[in-house]
A tleap script that builds the chain and sets N, CA, C and O, in Angstrom:
source leaprc.protein.ff14SB
mol = sequence {
  NMET LYS GLY SER ASP LYS GLU PHE ARG VAL
  ASN LYS GLN PHE LEU LYS PHE LYS ASN LYS
  ASN VAL LEU LEU THR LEU LYS ASN ASN GLU
  GLU THR ARG GLY LYS LEU ILE SER ILE ASP
  ASN TYR LEU ASN THR VAL LEU GLN THR GLU
  GLU GLY LEU GLN PHE ILE LYS GLY THR LYS
  ILE ALA PHE ILE ALA MET CGLU
}
set mol.1.N position { 0.829 -1.196 0.000 }
set mol.1.CA position { 0.000 0.000 0.000 }
set mol.1.C position { 0.865 1.248 0.000 }
set mol.1.O position { 0.903 1.997 0.976 }
set mol.2.N position { 1.533 1.450 -1.071 }
set mol.2.CA position { 2.397 2.622 -1.170 }
set mol.2.C position { 1.563 3.887 -1.221 }
set mol.2.O position { 0.578 3.962 -1.957 }
set mol.3.N position { 1.952 4.862 -0.453 }
set mol.3.CA position { 1.244 6.135 -0.445 }
set mol.3.C position { 0.030 6.163 0.462 }
set mol.3.O position { -0.430 7.238 0.846 }
set mol.4.N position { -0.497 4.996 0.813 }
set mol.4.CA position { -1.684 4.975 1.670 }
set mol.4.C position { -1.321 4.894 3.145 }
set mol.4.O position { -2.202 4.899 4.004 }
set mol.5.N position { -0.027 4.820 3.443 }
set mol.5.CA position { 0.383 4.749 4.838 }
set mol.5.C position { 0.432 6.126 5.486 }
set mol.5.O position { 0.757 6.241 6.668 }
set mol.6.N position { 0.113 7.176 4.723 }
set mol.6.CA position { 0.005 8.508 5.316 }
set mol.6.C position { -1.218 8.544 6.214 }
set mol.6.O position { -2.233 7.909 5.928 }
set mol.7.N position { -1.114 9.284 7.287 }
set mol.7.CA position { -2.245 9.427 8.209 }
set mol.7.C position { -3.383 10.187 7.532 }
set mol.7.O position { -3.160 11.216 6.894 }
set mol.8.N position { -4.616 9.665 7.679 }
set mol.8.CA position { -5.789 10.337 7.123 }
set mol.8.C position { -6.015 11.624 7.893 }
set mol.8.O position { -6.092 11.608 9.121 }
set mol.9.N position { -6.122 12.735 7.186 }
set mol.9.CA position { -6.299 14.033 7.837 }
set mol.9.C position { -7.541 14.715 7.316 }
set mol.9.O position { -7.795 14.756 6.112 }
set mol.10.N position { -8.308 15.252 8.247 }
set mol.10.CA position { -9.511 15.996 7.901 }
set mol.10.C position { -9.112 17.440 7.630 }
set mol.10.O position { -8.244 17.989 8.307 }
set mol.11.N position { -9.744 18.045 6.647 }
set mol.11.CA position { -9.512 19.439 6.291 }
set mol.11.C position { -9.592 20.320 7.543 }
set mol.11.O position { -10.544 20.211 8.316 }
set mol.12.N position { -8.615 21.176 7.740 }
set mol.12.CA position { -8.561 22.035 8.930 }
set mol.12.C position { -9.781 22.937 9.052 }
set mol.12.O position { -10.222 23.227 10.164 }
set mol.13.N position { -10.331 23.386 7.934 }
set mol.13.CA position { -11.516 24.248 7.982 }
set mol.13.C position { -12.708 23.487 8.549 }
set mol.13.O position { -13.518 24.070 9.270 }
set mol.14.N position { -12.832 22.209 8.242 }
set mol.14.CA position { -13.927 21.408 8.783 }
set mol.14.C position { -13.757 21.214 10.286 }
set mol.14.O position { -14.740 21.191 11.027 }
set mol.15.N position { -12.512 21.074 10.736 }
set mol.15.CA position { -12.256 20.830 12.156 }
set mol.15.C position { -12.615 22.028 13.031 }
set mol.15.O position { -12.799 21.866 14.237 }
set mol.16.N position { -12.719 23.226 12.454 }
set mol.16.CA position { -13.123 24.409 13.225 }
set mol.16.C position { -14.525 24.241 13.806 }
set mol.16.O position { -14.858 24.864 14.814 }
set mol.17.N position { -15.348 23.401 13.172 }
set mol.17.CA position { -16.722 23.190 13.615 }
set mol.17.C position { -16.826 22.145 14.727 }
set mol.17.O position { -17.840 22.081 15.423 }
set mol.18.N position { -15.792 21.331 14.898 }
set mol.18.CA position { -15.852 20.225 15.859 }
set mol.18.C position { -16.037 20.745 17.284 }
set mol.18.O position { -15.384 21.701 17.703 }
set mol.19.N position { -16.938 20.097 18.013 }
set mol.19.CA position { -17.288 20.432 19.400 }
set mol.19.C position { -17.945 21.804 19.539 }
set mol.19.O position { -17.960 22.380 20.627 }
set mol.20.N position { -18.481 22.321 18.455 }
set mol.20.CA position { -19.216 23.592 18.474 }
set mol.20.C position { -20.691 23.323 18.193 }
set mol.20.O position { -21.043 22.316 17.578 }
set mol.21.N position { -21.547 24.234 18.650 }
set mol.21.CA position { -22.965 24.153 18.309 }
set mol.21.C position { -23.134 24.678 16.894 }
set mol.21.O position { -22.692 25.779 16.564 }
set mol.22.N position { -23.784 23.868 16.062 }
set mol.22.CA position { -23.921 24.205 14.651 }
set mol.22.C position { -25.370 24.084 14.195 }
set mol.22.O position { -26.201 23.437 14.832 }
set mol.23.N position { -25.632 24.723 13.084 }
set mol.23.CA position { -26.901 24.599 12.379 }
set mol.23.C position { -26.582 23.966 11.034 }
set mol.23.O position { -25.812 24.520 10.250 }
set mol.24.N position { -27.171 22.809 10.767 }
set mol.24.CA position { -27.024 22.155 9.469 }
set mol.24.C position { -28.283 22.412 8.670 }
set mol.24.O position { -29.387 22.145 9.145 }
set mol.25.N position { -28.130 22.921 7.473 }
set mol.25.CA position { -29.260 23.048 6.566 }
set mol.25.C position { -29.077 21.987 5.491 }
set mol.25.O position { -28.043 21.922 4.827 }
set mol.26.N position { -30.099 21.163 5.336 }
set mol.26.CA position { -30.032 20.071 4.379 }
set mol.26.C position { -30.572 20.513 3.030 }
set mol.26.O position { -31.246 21.537 2.926 }
set mol.27.N position { -30.275 19.744 2.011 }
set mol.27.CA position { -30.700 20.086 0.652 }
set mol.27.C position { -32.213 20.074 0.490 }
set mol.27.O position { -32.738 20.694 -0.435 }
set mol.28.N position { -32.926 19.373 1.381 }
set mol.28.CA position { -34.397 19.369 1.329 }
set mol.28.C position { -34.984 20.480 2.201 }
set mol.28.O position { -36.175 20.460 2.513 }
set mol.29.N position { -34.147 21.457 2.599 }
set mol.29.CA position { -34.511 22.636 3.400 }
set mol.29.C position { -34.837 22.330 4.852 }
set mol.29.O position { -35.319 23.217 5.556 }
set mol.30.N position { -34.596 21.117 5.331 }
set mol.30.CA position { -34.730 20.827 6.761 }
set mol.30.C position { -33.514 21.403 7.473 }
set mol.30.O position { -32.437 21.528 6.889 }
set mol.31.N position { -33.702 21.751 8.746 }
set mol.31.CA position { -32.602 22.256 9.561 }
set mol.31.C position { -32.443 21.372 10.782 }
set mol.31.O position { -33.423 20.891 11.351 }
set mol.32.N position { -31.200 21.164 11.175 }
set mol.32.CA position { -30.882 20.381 12.358 }
set mol.32.C position { -29.848 21.144 13.158 }
set mol.32.O position { -28.874 21.656 12.606 }
set mol.33.N position { -30.065 21.219 14.471 }
set mol.33.CA position { -29.125 21.902 15.360 }
set mol.33.C position { -28.549 20.897 16.341 }
set mol.33.O position { -29.212 19.941 16.744 }
set mol.34.N position { -27.294 21.136 16.716 }
set mol.34.CA position { -26.676 20.284 17.714 }
set mol.34.C position { -25.193 20.573 17.818 }
set mol.34.O position { -24.658 21.454 17.146 }
set mol.35.N position { -24.543 19.805 18.681 }
set mol.35.CA position { -23.100 19.917 18.866 }
set mol.35.C position { -22.433 18.945 17.907 }
set mol.35.O position { -22.739 17.752 17.913 }
set mol.36.N position { -21.524 19.450 17.086 }
set mol.36.CA position { -20.847 18.616 16.103 }
set mol.36.C position { -19.804 17.757 16.800 }
set mol.36.O position { -18.825 18.271 17.341 }
set mol.37.N position { -20.016 16.455 16.783 }
set mol.37.CA position { -19.111 15.512 17.438 }
set mol.37.C position { -18.009 15.066 16.485 }
set mol.37.O position { -16.846 14.957 16.873 }
set mol.38.N position { -18.387 14.808 15.229 }
set mol.38.CA position { -17.429 14.283 14.262 }
set mol.38.C position { -17.770 14.773 12.864 }
set mol.38.O position { -18.936 14.979 12.529 }
set mol.39.N position { -16.729 14.957 12.050 }
set mol.39.CA position { -16.909 15.353 10.648 }
set mol.39.C position { -15.737 14.798 9.850 }
set mol.39.O position { -14.622 14.702 10.361 }
set mol.40.N position { -15.991 14.431 8.593 }
set mol.40.CA position { -14.908 13.967 7.734 }
set mol.40.C position { -14.861 14.802 6.459 }
set mol.40.O position { -15.636 15.744 6.293 }
set mol.41.N position { -13.950 14.450 5.568 }
set mol.41.CA position { -13.764 15.230 4.342 }
set mol.41.C position { -14.927 15.125 3.373 }
set mol.41.O position { -14.993 15.887 2.408 }
set mol.42.N position { -15.844 14.199 3.608 }
set mol.42.CA position { -17.044 14.071 2.778 }
set mol.42.C position { -18.230 14.794 3.413 }
set mol.42.O position { -19.354 14.698 2.921 }
set mol.43.N position { -17.977 15.518 4.506 }
set mol.43.CA position { -18.981 16.234 5.297 }
set mol.43.C position { -19.962 15.306 6.000 }
set mol.43.O position { -21.003 15.762 6.474 }
set mol.44.N position { -19.651 14.003 6.079 }
set mol.44.CA position { -20.450 13.122 6.923 }
set mol.44.C position { -20.277 13.622 8.348 }
set mol.44.O position { -19.153 13.848 8.796 }
set mol.45.N position { -21.380 13.796 9.060 }
set mol.45.CA position { -21.316 14.390 10.393 }
set mol.45.C position { -22.046 13.544 11.419 }
set mol.45.O position { -22.976 12.804 11.101 }
set mol.46.N position { -21.599 13.675 12.653 }
set mol.46.CA position { -22.310 13.127 13.800 }
set mol.46.C position { -22.605 14.306 14.714 }
set mol.46.O position { -21.698 15.017 15.146 }
set mol.47.N position { -23.898 14.503 15.005 }
set mol.47.CA position { -24.340 15.588 15.877 }
set mol.47.C position { -24.900 15.026 17.166 }
set mol.47.O position { -25.559 13.986 17.161 }
set mol.48.N position { -24.641 15.711 18.276 }
set mol.48.CA position { -25.315 15.417 19.538 }
set mol.48.C position { -26.492 16.368 19.607 }
set mol.48.O position { -26.310 17.575 19.771 }
set mol.49.N position { -27.712 15.830 19.482 }
set mol.49.CA position { -28.925 16.643 19.516 }
set mol.49.C position { -29.711 16.307 20.775 }
set mol.49.O position { -29.316 15.434 21.547 }
set mol.50.N position { -30.817 16.999 20.975 }
set mol.50.CA position { -31.675 16.711 22.128 }
set mol.50.C position { -32.205 15.285 22.078 }
set mol.50.O position { -32.490 14.690 23.118 }
set mol.51.N position { -32.339 14.733 20.870 }
set mol.51.CA position { -32.848 13.371 20.702 }
set mol.51.C position { -31.748 12.321 20.791 }
set mol.51.O position { -32.046 11.127 20.756 }
set mol.52.N position { -30.487 12.729 20.905 }
set mol.52.CA position { -29.362 11.796 20.954 }
set mol.52.C position { -28.420 12.028 19.788 }
set mol.52.O position { -28.447 13.085 19.158 }
set mol.53.N position { -27.578 11.027 19.501 }
set mol.53.CA position { -26.636 11.145 18.396 }
set mol.53.C position { -27.359 10.979 17.070 }
set mol.53.O position { -28.245 10.136 16.929 }
set mol.54.N position { -26.967 11.797 16.100 }
set mol.54.CA position { -27.589 11.749 14.785 }
set mol.54.C position { -26.491 11.774 13.731 }
set mol.54.O position { -25.646 12.669 13.720 }
set mol.55.N position { -26.512 10.775 12.839 }
set mol.55.CA position { -25.575 10.734 11.717 }
set mol.55.C position { -26.238 11.359 10.501 }
set mol.55.O position { -27.377 11.030 10.169 }
set mol.56.N position { -25.523 12.264 9.835 }
set mol.56.CA position { -26.044 12.894 8.621 }
set mol.56.C position { -25.005 12.727 7.521 }
set mol.56.O position { -23.853 13.136 7.663 }
set mol.57.N position { -25.433 12.125 6.433 }
set mol.57.CA position { -24.547 11.890 5.298 }
set mol.57.C position { -24.216 13.215 4.613 }
set mol.57.O position { -25.095 14.055 4.418 }
set mol.58.N position { -22.964 13.397 4.255 }
set mol.58.CA position { -22.493 14.648 3.678 }
set mol.58.C position { -23.196 15.063 2.404 }
set mol.58.O position { -23.320 16.258 2.134 }
set mol.59.N position { -23.660 14.108 1.612 }
set mol.59.CA position { -24.332 14.451 0.355 }
set mol.59.C position { -25.691 15.089 0.584 }
set mol.59.O position { -26.267 15.651 -0.348 }
set mol.60.N position { -26.217 15.016 1.801 }
set mol.60.CA position { -27.519 15.603 2.133 }
set mol.60.C position { -27.404 17.036 2.644 }
set mol.60.O position { -28.413 17.732 2.760 }
set mol.61.N position { -26.176 17.488 2.952 }
set mol.61.CA position { -25.950 18.783 3.596 }
set mol.61.C position { -25.769 19.888 2.562 }
set mol.61.O position { -24.957 19.762 1.645 }
set mol.62.N position { -26.533 20.976 2.716 }
set mol.62.CA position { -26.367 22.163 1.866 }
set mol.62.C position { -25.283 23.066 2.453 }
set mol.62.O position { -24.384 23.509 1.738 }
set mol.63.N position { -25.372 23.345 3.785 }
set mol.63.CA position { -24.316 24.111 4.436 }
set mol.63.C position { -24.339 23.907 5.941 }
set mol.63.O position { -25.318 23.428 6.513 }
set mol.64.N position { -23.223 24.286 6.568 }
set mol.64.CA position { -23.049 24.189 8.018 }
set mol.64.C position { -22.689 25.580 8.523 }
set mol.64.O position { -21.826 26.250 7.954 }
set mol.65.N position { -23.358 26.015 9.601 }
set mol.65.CA position { -23.053 27.319 10.195 }
set mol.65.C position { -22.901 27.165 11.700 }
set mol.65.O position { -23.651 26.421 12.332 }
set mol.66.N position { -21.923 27.873 12.276 }
set mol.66.CA position { -21.786 27.897 13.732 }
set mol.66.C position { -22.866 28.777 14.305 }
set mol.66.O position { -23.247 29.786 13.711 }
set mol.67.N position { -23.359 28.385 15.473 }
set mol.67.CA position { -24.382 29.205 16.140 }
set mol.67.C position { -23.735 30.087 17.182 }
set mol.67.O position { -24.424 30.853 17.855 }
savepdb mol mol.pdb
quit
């Protein structure tokens, strides 16, 4: 596995949102609020919401904003 032994790194701009309260607006115009627990380079996210942990696939997200 040449070249794949590099450590996987998430974009630094995405990491600014980690452990912050965010507003996710989805492509179907739904909004979800919560604390961003995890994010990857595909914008797949895990949020801590009032209902518990919620996984949101990155292809469903229109934008992310800090609250």
